[in-house]
Backbone and ligand atoms as CSV (ligand in chain L), in Angstrom:
chain,resi,resn,atom,element,x,y,z
A,1,MET,N,N,-50.999,96.662,-2.252
A,1,MET,CA,C,-50.243,95.377,-2.418
A,1,MET,C,C,-49.742,95.496,-3.984
A,2,ASN,N,N,-48.290,95.278,-4.274
A,2,ASN,CA,C,-48.136,95.467,-5.493
A,2,ASN,C,C,-48.085,94.126,-6.429
A,3,LYS,N,N,-48.042,94.393,-7.867
A,3,LYS,CA,C,-48.527,93.224,-8.539
A,3,LYS,C,C,-47.818,92.038,-8.434
A,4,SER,N,N,-46.315,92.114,-8.244
A,4,SER,CA,C,-45.634,90.805,-8.078
A,4,SER,C,C,-46.028,90.050,-6.774
A,5,ILE,N,N,-46.445,90.608,-5.672
A,5,ILE,CA,C,-46.555,89.887,-4.453
A,5,ILE,C,C,-47.957,89.279,-4.706
A,6,ARG,N,N,-48.876,90.061,-5.194
A,6,ARG,CA,C,-50.243,89.602,-5.550
A,6,ARG,C,C,-50.013,88.292,-6.554
A,7,PHE,N,N,-49.087,88.245,-7.546
A,7,PHE,CA,C,-49.014,87.213,-8.430
A,7,PHE,C,C,-48.413,85.878,-7.599
A,8,ILE,N,N,-47.513,86.265,-6.820
A,8,ILE,CA,C,-46.949,85.075,-5.865
A,8,ILE,C,C,-48.021,84.548,-4.858
A,9,LEU,N,N,-48.682,85.508,-4.429
A,9,LEU,CA,C,-49.842,84.762,-3.616
A,9,LEU,C,C,-50.827,83.922,-4.328
A,10,ALA,N,N,-51.052,84.200,-5.524
A,10,ALA,CA,C,-52.245,83.670,-6.573
A,10,ALA,C,C,-51.465,82.350,-6.750
A,11,SER,N,N,-50.142,82.127,-7.161
A,11,SER,CA,C,-49.409,81.043,-7.513
A,11,SER,C,C,-49.373,80.000,-6.268
A,12,ALA,N,N,-49.146,80.543,-5.187
A,12,ALA,CA,C,-48.914,79.603,-4.147
A,12,ALA,C,C,-50.416,79.125,-3.892
A,13,ALA,N,N,-51.580,79.751,-3.967
A,13,ALA,CA,C,-52.928,79.077,-3.665
A,13,ALA,C,C,-52.962,78.165,-4.958
A,14,VAL,N,N,-52.586,78.438,-5.953
A,14,VAL,CA,C,-52.897,77.616,-6.919
A,14,VAL,C,C,-52.114,76.058,-6.714
A,15,PHE,N,N,-50.890,76.301,-6.268
A,15,PHE,CA,C,-49.852,75.045,-5.792
A,15,PHE,C,C,-50.709,74.171,-4.759
A,16,MET,N,N,-51.173,74.952,-3.764
A,16,MET,CA,C,-51.622,74.340,-2.604
A,16,MET,C,C,-52.891,73.516,-3.193
A,17,LEU,N,N,-53.895,74.074,-3.873
A,17,LEU,CA,C,-54.964,73.422,-4.263
A,17,LEU,C,C,-54.476,72.259,-5.181
A,18,ALA,N,N,-53.562,72.380,-6.273
A,18,ALA,CA,C,-53.179,71.130,-6.752
A,18,ALA,C,C,-52.598,70.116,-5.820
A,19,GLY,N,N,-52.035,70.576,-5.051
A,19,GLY,CA,C,-51.305,69.589,-3.987
A,19,GLY,C,C,-52.459,68.691,-3.113
A,20,ALA,N,N,-53.330,69.524,-2.828
A,20,ALA,CA,C,-54.556,68.871,-1.926
A,20,ALA,C,C,-55.265,67.964,-2.863
A,21,MET,N,N,-55.521,68.263,-4.202
A,21,MET,CA,C,-56.003,67.350,-4.914
A,21,MET,C,C,-55.154,66.238,-5.242
A,22,SER,N,N,-54.155,66.333,-5.472
A,22,SER,CA,C,-53.341,65.044,-5.898
A,22,SER,C,C,-53.272,64.289,-4.599
A,23,PHE,N,N,-53.354,64.787,-3.472
A,23,PHE,CA,C,-53.310,63.953,-2.211
A,23,PHE,C,C,-54.699,63.247,-2.176
A,24,ALA,N,N,-55.933,63.843,-2.330
A,24,ALA,CA,C,-57.034,62.996,-2.342
A,24,ALA,C,C,-57.095,61.842,-3.345
A,25,GLN,N,N,-56.443,62.230,-4.420
A,25,GLN,CA,C,-56.217,60.915,-5.506
A,25,GLN,C,C,-55.413,59.996,-4.986
A,26,SER,N,N,-54.319,60.248,-4.310
A,26,SER,CA,C,-53.477,59.092,-3.826
A,26,SER,C,C,-53.997,58.584,-2.656
A,27,ALA,N,N,-54.788,59.132,-1.970
A,27,ALA,CA,C,-55.407,58.647,-0.552
A,27,ALA,C,C,-56.377,57.440,-1.072
A,28,GLY,N,N,-57.054,57.713,-2.267
A,28,GLY,CA,C,-58.009,56.732,-2.569
A,28,GLY,C,C,-57.237,55.720,-3.434
A,29,GLU,N,N,-56.206,56.038,-3.967
A,29,GLU,CA,C,-55.285,54.811,-4.650
A,29,GLU,C,C,-54.724,54.063,-3.478
A,30,ALA,N,N,-54.244,54.693,-2.572
A,30,ALA,CA,C,-53.540,53.802,-1.465
A,30,ALA,C,C,-54.445,52.954,-0.748
A,31,THR,N,N,-55.834,53.612,-0.626
A,31,THR,CA,C,-56.697,52.494,0.214
A,31,THR,C,C,-57.074,51.371,-0.879
A,32,TYR,N,N,-57.400,51.854,-2.072
A,32,TYR,CA,C,-57.803,50.650,-3.018
A,32,TYR,C,C,-56.824,49.610,-3.365
A,33,LYS,N,N,-55.473,50.097,-3.303
A,33,LYS,CA,C,-54.561,49.038,-3.286
A,33,LYS,C,C,-54.226,48.040,-2.237
A,34,THR,N,N,-54.534,48.522,-0.845
A,34,THR,CA,C,-54.487,47.715,0.153
A,34,THR,C,C,-55.752,46.905,0.557
A,35,LYS,N,N,-57.078,47.585,0.157
A,35,LYS,CA,C,-58.422,46.957,0.524
A,35,LYS,C,C,-59.045,46.434,-0.611
A,36,CYS,N,N,-58.837,46.739,-1.664
A,36,CYS,CA,C,-59.838,46.407,-2.693
A,36,CYS,C,C,-59.188,45.737,-4.016
A,37,GLN,N,N,-57.995,45.967,-4.197
A,37,GLN,CA,C,-57.118,45.423,-5.426
A,37,GLN,C,C,-57.254,43.686,-5.355
A,38,SER,N,N,-57.082,43.395,-4.407
A,38,SER,CA,C,-56.918,41.860,-4.088
A,38,SER,C,C,-58.028,41.101,-4.786
A,39,CYS,N,N,-59.267,41.678,-4.925
A,39,CYS,CA,C,-60.551,41.240,-5.408
A,39,CYS,C,C,-60.866,41.853,-6.779
A,40,HIS,N,N,-60.668,43.301,-6.760
A,40,HIS,CA,C,-61.023,44.054,-8.025
A,40,HIS,C,C,-59.785,44.118,-9.022
A,41,GLY,N,N,-58.651,43.876,-8.704
A,41,GLY,CA,C,-57.617,43.962,-9.757
A,41,GLY,C,C,-56.955,45.351,-9.971
A,42,ALA,N,N,-55.743,45.491,-10.184
A,42,ALA,CA,C,-54.872,46.857,-10.111
A,42,ALA,C,C,-55.648,47.822,-10.898
A,43,ALA,N,N,-56.534,47.343,-11.941
A,43,ALA,CA,C,-57.183,48.650,-12.747
A,43,ALA,C,C,-58.653,48.256,-12.805
A,44,GLY,N,N,-59.156,47.467,-11.814
A,44,GLY,CA,C,-60.663,47.339,-11.831
A,44,GLY,C,C,-61.041,46.014,-12.683
A,45,ILE,N,N,-60.030,45.474,-12.999
A,45,ILE,CA,C,-60.296,44.076,-13.904
A,45,ILE,C,C,-59.889,42.921,-12.863
A,46,PRO,N,N,-60.875,41.996,-12.332
A,46,PRO,CA,C,-60.421,41.057,-11.741
A,46,PRO,C,C,-59.522,39.875,-12.377
A,47,SER,N,N,-58.870,39.104,-11.633
A,47,SER,CA,C,-58.341,38.036,-12.289
A,47,SER,C,C,-59.269,36.962,-12.512
A,48,PRO,N,N,-59.195,36.090,-13.744
A,48,PRO,CA,C,-60.241,35.236,-13.995
A,48,PRO,C,C,-60.597,34.228,-12.900
A,49,ALA,N,N,-59.423,33.917,-12.189
A,49,ALA,CA,C,-59.975,33.265,-10.776
A,49,ALA,C,C,-60.693,33.810,-10.011
A,50,MET,N,N,-60.390,35.148,-9.814
A,50,MET,CA,C,-61.235,35.747,-8.808
A,50,MET,C,C,-62.464,36.067,-9.398
A,51,ALA,N,N,-62.734,36.545,-10.451
A,51,ALA,CA,C,-64.121,36.624,-11.311
A,51,ALA,C,C,-64.916,35.277,-10.957
A,52,LYS,N,N,-64.229,34.260,-11.277
A,52,LYS,CA,C,-64.968,33.082,-11.019
A,52,LYS,C,C,-65.486,32.701,-9.623
A,53,ALA,N,N,-64.484,32.823,-8.757
A,53,ALA,CA,C,-64.785,32.380,-7.365
A,53,ALA,C,C,-65.509,33.287,-6.644
A,54,MET,N,N,-65.392,34.621,-6.923
A,54,MET,CA,C,-66.193,35.593,-5.972
A,54,MET,C,C,-67.293,36.258,-6.833
A,55,GLY,N,N,-67.415,36.123,-8.041
A,55,GLY,CA,C,-68.269,36.785,-8.886
A,55,GLY,C,C,-68.060,38.169,-9.086
A,56,VAL,N,N,-66.765,38.695,-9.053
A,56,VAL,CA,C,-66.532,40.254,-9.147
A,56,VAL,C,C,-66.657,40.347,-10.706
A,57,LYS,N,N,-67.219,41.662,-10.844
A,57,LYS,CA,C,-67.227,42.112,-12.277
A,57,LYS,C,C,-66.200,43.121,-12.561
A,58,PRO,N,N,-65.883,43.134,-13.689
A,58,PRO,CA,C,-64.633,43.998,-14.176
A,58,PRO,C,C,-65.601,45.452,-14.492
A,59,VAL,N,N,-64.908,46.322,-14.225
A,59,VAL,CA,C,-65.368,47.707,-14.364
A,59,VAL,C,C,-65.840,48.074,-16.003
A,60,THR,N,N,-65.499,47.162,-16.910
A,60,THR,CA,C,-66.008,47.164,-18.182
A,60,THR,C,C,-67.330,46.706,-18.261
A,61,ASP,N,N,-67.685,45.954,-17.271
A,61,ASP,CA,C,-69.159,45.308,-17.361
A,61,ASP,C,C,-70.278,46.727,-17.398
A,62,PRO,N,N,-71.028,46.449,-18.376
A,62,PRO,CA,C,-72.289,47.466,-18.480
A,62,PRO,C,C,-72.865,47.704,-17.225
A,63,ALA,N,N,-73.207,46.801,-16.282
A,63,ALA,CA,C,-73.915,47.079,-15.026
A,63,ALA,C,C,-73.085,47.856,-14.059
A,64,VAL,N,N,-71.683,47.810,-14.150
A,64,VAL,CA,C,-70.806,48.571,-13.246
A,64,VAL,C,C,-70.712,49.950,-13.842
A,65,LYS,N,N,-70.437,49.879,-15.134
A,65,LYS,CA,C,-70.352,51.416,-16.004
A,65,LYS,C,C,-71.586,52.211,-15.743
A,66,SER,N,N,-72.659,51.435,-15.812
A,66,SER,CA,C,-74.014,52.354,-15.644
A,66,SER,C,C,-74.381,52.796,-14.120
A,67,SER,N,N,-73.652,52.253,-13.380
A,67,SER,CA,C,-73.837,52.334,-11.784
A,67,SER,C,C,-73.303,53.837,-11.497
A,68,THR,N,N,-74.055,54.208,-10.302
A,68,THR,CA,C,-73.749,55.446,-9.879
A,68,THR,C,C,-72.616,55.553,-8.824
A,69,ALA,N,N,-72.042,56.769,-8.387
A,69,ALA,CA,C,-71.119,56.718,-7.257
A,69,ALA,C,C,-71.952,56.480,-5.791
A,70,ALA,N,N,-73.153,56.972,-5.750
A,70,ALA,CA,C,-73.767,56.698,-4.644
A,70,ALA,C,C,-74.082,55.303,-4.624
A,71,LYS,N,N,-74.562,54.679,-5.268
A,71,LYS,CA,C,-74.696,53.125,-5.479
A,71,LYS,C,C,-73.495,52.308,-5.105
A,72,MET,N,N,-72.350,52.778,-5.590
A,72,MET,CA,C,-71.279,52.088,-5.302
A,72,MET,C,C,-70.701,52.332,-3.979
A,73,ILE,N,N,-70.898,53.477,-3.517
A,73,ILE,CA,C,-70.524,53.747,-2.059
A,73,ILE,C,C,-71.421,52.988,-1.171
A,74,ALA,N,N,-72.688,52.857,-1.416
A,74,ALA,CA,C,-73.461,52.069,-0.410
A,74,ALA,C,C,-73.177,50.549,-0.639
A,75,SER,N,N,-72.829,50.062,-1.856
A,75,SER,CA,C,-72.410,48.775,-1.894
A,75,SER,C,C,-71.138,48.394,-1.052
A,76,THR,N,N,-70.273,49.352,-1.169
A,76,THR,CA,C,-68.825,49.057,-0.525
A,76,THR,C,C,-69.082,49.325,0.921
A,77,LYS,N,N,-69.964,50.239,1.499
A,77,LYS,CA,C,-70.176,50.255,2.991
A,77,LYS,C,C,-71.158,49.048,3.359
A,78,ASN,N,N,-71.869,48.620,2.781
A,78,ASN,CA,C,-72.889,47.514,3.257
A,78,ASN,C,C,-72.568,46.112,2.982
A,79,GLY,N,N,-71.716,46.018,1.829
A,79,GLY,CA,C,-71.407,44.729,1.136
A,79,GLY,C,C,-72.115,44.434,0.064
A,80,MET,N,N,-71.821,43.615,-0.852
A,80,MET,CA,C,-72.508,43.103,-2.092
A,80,MET,C,C,-72.256,41.797,-2.634
A,81,GLY,N,N,-72.877,40.922,-2.662
A,81,GLY,CA,C,-72.677,39.477,-2.861
A,81,GLY,C,C,-71.484,39.175,-2.147
A,82,LYS,N,N,-70.485,38.676,-2.426
A,82,LYS,CA,C,-69.328,37.915,-1.629
A,82,LYS,C,C,-68.410,39.086,-1.199
A,83,MET,N,N,-68.672,40.378,-1.464
A,83,MET,CA,C,-67.682,41.651,-0.975
A,83,MET,C,C,-68.306,41.853,0.541
A,84,PRO,N,N,-67.428,41.871,1.468
A,84,PRO,CA,C,-67.601,42.361,2.682
A,84,PRO,C,C,-68.071,43.733,2.947
A,85,ALA,N,N,-69.002,44.062,4.252
A,85,ALA,CA,C,-69.135,45.554,4.321
A,85,ALA,C,C,-67.963,46.002,4.836
A,86,PHE,N,N,-67.514,47.235,4.379
A,86,PHE,CA,C,-66.585,48.137,4.794
A,86,PHE,C,C,-66.864,49.103,5.909
A,87,LYS,N,N,-68.138,49.238,6.021
A,87,LYS,CA,C,-68.369,50.693,6.997
A,87,LYS,C,C,-67.700,50.438,8.365
A,88,ASP,N,N,-67.541,49.262,8.798
A,88,ASP,CA,C,-66.797,49.062,10.157
A,88,ASP,C,C,-64.975,49.208,10.033
A,89,LYS,N,N,-64.622,49.180,8.935
A,89,LYS,CA,C,-63.368,48.780,8.521
A,89,LYS,C,C,-62.697,50.024,8.075
A,90,LEU,N,N,-63.240,50.937,7.414
A,90,LEU,CA,C,-62.971,52.023,6.662
A,90,LEU,C,C,-63.792,53.397,7.148
A,91,THR,N,N,-63.221,54.640,7.005
A,91,THR,CA,C,-64.081,55.706,7.249
A,91,THR,C,C,-64.696,56.108,6.082
A,92,ASP,N,N,-65.712,56.952,6.235
A,92,ASP,CA,C,-66.502,57.331,4.868
A,92,ASP,C,C,-65.715,57.793,3.972
A,93,ALA,N,N,-64.834,58.629,4.319
A,93,ALA,CA,C,-63.800,59.270,3.381
A,93,ALA,C,C,-63.047,58.358,2.619
A,94,GLN,N,N,-62.615,57.279,3.358
A,94,GLN,CA,C,-61.726,56.377,2.683
A,94,GLN,C,C,-62.645,55.464,1.365
A,95,ILE,N,N,-63.755,55.143,1.991
A,95,ILE,CA,C,-64.849,54.412,1.316
A,95,ILE,C,C,-65.095,55.493,-0.132
A,96,THR,N,N,-65.256,56.740,0.290
A,96,THR,CA,C,-65.650,57.535,-1.104
A,96,THR,C,C,-64.377,57.638,-2.019
A,97,ASP,N,N,-63.165,57.760,-1.382
A,97,ASP,CA,C,-61.970,58.053,-2.058
A,97,ASP,C,C,-61.782,56.953,-2.934
A,98,SER,N,N,-61.924,55.617,-2.222
A,98,SER,CA,C,-61.355,54.400,-3.037
A,98,SER,C,C,-62.511,54.062,-4.125
A,99,VAL,N,N,-63.730,54.297,-3.911
A,99,VAL,CA,C,-64.765,54.482,-4.895
A,99,VAL,C,C,-64.555,55.147,-5.996
A,100,THR,N,N,-64.185,56.545,-5.634
A,100,THR,CA,C,-63.937,57.402,-6.831
A,100,THR,C,C,-62.856,56.910,-7.599
A,101,TYR,N,N,-61.618,56.268,-6.823
A,101,TYR,CA,C,-60.346,55.639,-7.674
A,101,TYR,C,C,-61.025,54.677,-8.594
A,102,PHE,N,N,-61.755,53.688,-8.053
A,102,PHE,CA,C,-62.252,52.585,-8.826
A,102,PHE,C,C,-63.116,53.145,-10.114
A,103,ARG,N,N,-63.931,54.098,-9.933
A,103,ARG,CA,C,-64.697,54.804,-10.975
A,103,ARG,C,C,-63.717,55.306,-12.013
A,104,SER,N,N,-62.685,55.823,-11.512
A,104,SER,CA,C,-61.615,56.439,-12.661
A,104,SER,C,C,-61.093,55.268,-13.723
A,105,PHE,N,N,-61.354,54.157,-13.318
A,105,PHE,CA,C,-61.105,53.141,-14.326
A,105,PHE,C,C,-62.177,52.830,-15.331
A,106,THR,N,N,-63.524,53.345,-15.036
A,106,THR,CA,C,-64.655,53.196,-15.882
A,106,THR,C,C,-64.647,54.227,-17.177
A,107,LYS,N,N,-63.845,55.184,-17.038
A,107,LYS,CA,C,-63.878,56.288,-17.942
A,107,LYS,C,C,-62.890,55.930,-19.109
L,1,HEC,C1,C,-63.095,40.006,-0.988
L,1,HEC,C2,C,-63.216,40.612,-2.276
L,1,HEC,C3,C,-63.511,41.900,-2.454
L,1,HEC,C4,C,-63.065,42.983,-1.828
L,1,HEC,C5,C,-61.629,43.147,-0.750
L,1,HEC,C6,C,-63.665,44.090,-2.150
L,1,HEC,N1,N,-64.515,43.869,-3.240
L,1,HEC,FE1,FE,-65.896,45.089,-4.183
L,1,HEC,N2,N,-66.762,43.601,-4.923
L,1,HEC,C7,C,-66.578,42.371,-4.589
L,1,HEC,C8,C,-67.859,41.320,-5.254
L,1,HEC,C9,C,-67.800,40.002,-5.097
L,1,HEC,C10,C,-68.616,42.349,-5.534
L,1,HEC,C11,C,-70.067,42.109,-6.042
L,1,HEC,C12,C,-70.327,41.643,-7.562
L,1,HEC,C13,C,-71.708,41.515,-7.953
L,1,HEC,O1,O,-72.190,40.795,-7.222
L,1,HEC,O2,O,-72.320,41.999,-8.948
L,1,HEC,C14,C,-68.136,43.784,-5.370
L,1,HEC,C15,C,-68.714,44.762,-5.872
L,1,HEC,C16,C,-68.359,46.097,-5.919
L,1,HEC,C17,C,-68.821,47.229,-6.314
L,1,HEC,C18,C,-70.200,47.341,-7.084
L,1,HEC,C19,C,-69.897,47.346,-8.573
L,1,HEC,C20,C,-70.227,45.853,-9.147
L,1,HEC,O3,O,-69.304,45.220,-9.349
L,1,HEC,O4,O,-71.384,45.577,-9.374
L,1,HEC,C21,C,-67.905,48.314,-6.040
L,1,HEC,C22,C,-68.100,49.686,-6.380
L,1,HEC,C23,C,-66.815,47.814,-5.373
L,1,HEC,N3,N,-67.152,46.488,-4.996
L,1,HEC,C24,C,-65.942,48.559,-4.747
L,1,HEC,C25,C,-64.979,48.136,-3.852
L,1,HEC,C26,C,-64.008,48.829,-3.091
L,1,HEC,C27,C,-63.930,50.354,-3.237
L,1,HEC,C28,C,-63.350,47.852,-2.283
L,1,HEC,C29,C,-62.181,48.368,-1.336
L,1,HEC,C30,C,-62.636,49.451,-0.236
L,1,HEC,C31,C,-63.776,46.773,-2.550
L,1,HEC,N4,N,-64.808,46.687,-3.432
L,1,HEC,C32,C,-63.336,45.638,-1.988
L,1,HEC,C33,C,-65.463,41.863,-4.178
L,1,HEC,C34,C,-64.576,42.481,-3.274
């Protein structure tokens, strides 16, 4: 195999990987926007009214920041406080992706 073909194949693999990764990100984002944003806010900060009515904590809250991905996935699956359980409404992948997107706001 000559060098330029090898280079083209390697570049194609990198592009495919980057594409797959950005798809995973946008999948979480799309789920978050339709299923989570109404309570948690566009960037993880609930509106004051929602925070008061539902007890939703902002991602800047120390208790949320110090939580783990596994705990958040479990809370989203099984419900927490006034948050409904999502395990019958979303797939495990959708829950994991939307939690990953939610966690990106804590950074
Ligand atoms: C009906 C409003 C509502 C919706 C919709 C909702 N949540 Fe929640 N969420 C809450 C409330 C209320 C809590 C509990 C806050 C508490 O008791 O500390 C919570 C807690 C959480 C927590 C735990 C972190 C914390 O605040 O302590 C995570 C993670 C979370 N939600 C993610 C999600 C994701 C992901 C979705 C979408 C799949 C979602 N939520 C949809 C209301 C909602």
